N, C-alpha and C positions, 0 to 999 in steps of 0.2 A: 521534448522539453526536458533537458537533464536537470537534476536537482543540484543546487549549489553546494559547495563544501560546508557552508554554515548550516544549511537546512539538514543535510545528512548528519552532521555532528549533533544537532539539536534532537533529531529523531532517535539517534543512537543512545544518547544519554537518557532520554525519556523512556524508551521501551526496551533497551538492552540491559544485560546483567552488569556491564561496566561500560566505560567510554570507548573501548575498542571492539565491542561485540556488534559487528555488522552482519553476521551470518545467521543469527537466531531467527526463528520463524516470525516472532512478533515484530522485529525490526524490519524484516523484508516486507511484511504485510503493511506496516506503517508507511514505508517508502513508496510502495506501489499505490497505496491509497492516496498519498499526496500527489503522485504523478497523474493518477486517474482524475483527481479533482482539477488539477491544472489543465489537463488536456480536454476535459469536458467543457471548461470555460472557453477554451480556444475553439472548440468545435461549434459552440453556440454562436460564435461570431463569424466563423468561416464554415458555412453550411456545406460547401461543395468539396471539402477536404476529405475525400474518401480514403486516401492512404493513411491519414491520421486516424480516421475512424477504425480502420482495420487494426492499427496499433493499439488503440484503446480496447478493442474487443480481446486482443491477445493478452493485454495486461489484466483485464477483468478475469479472464480464464485462469491465468497464472495465480492471481490472488485467491480465486475460488478453490483451486487445488491446495494452495498453502493453508487456507483456513480449514479445509477438510482434514488435512494432516494434523494441524494444530488441535482441532477438536478431538481427534482420536488420542493424541498423546498427552495433552494437558487441558482437560475440560475447564477447570477453574480459570486458568490463564486465558483460555479462548473467550470465555464469557466476559472477563474483565477487558480484554482487548476490543471486543465488539462494542461494549458500552463506551470505552474511551474514544474510539474512532467514530462512533455514531453510525455504524453500519446496520443495515436491515438484513438480518439473516435468521 
């Protein structure tokens, strides 16, 4: 489930340093969180979609690694991002 251009722009302006900042850790985590939430809803409806479930686990692992990196480099930004996205960590 790819994100639309409008959703990416919205997440970039909300979490990035400027409108073109798509590579920062906070923006990447926000985009992954949005994709994970969308895919979770899909998998609740389609319980036998095992390929999609594997993609979900891949995205969760990538987000976990990005959050670990973000916690090491910018702890205050990490805490703010966790609260903003509503993640349990």
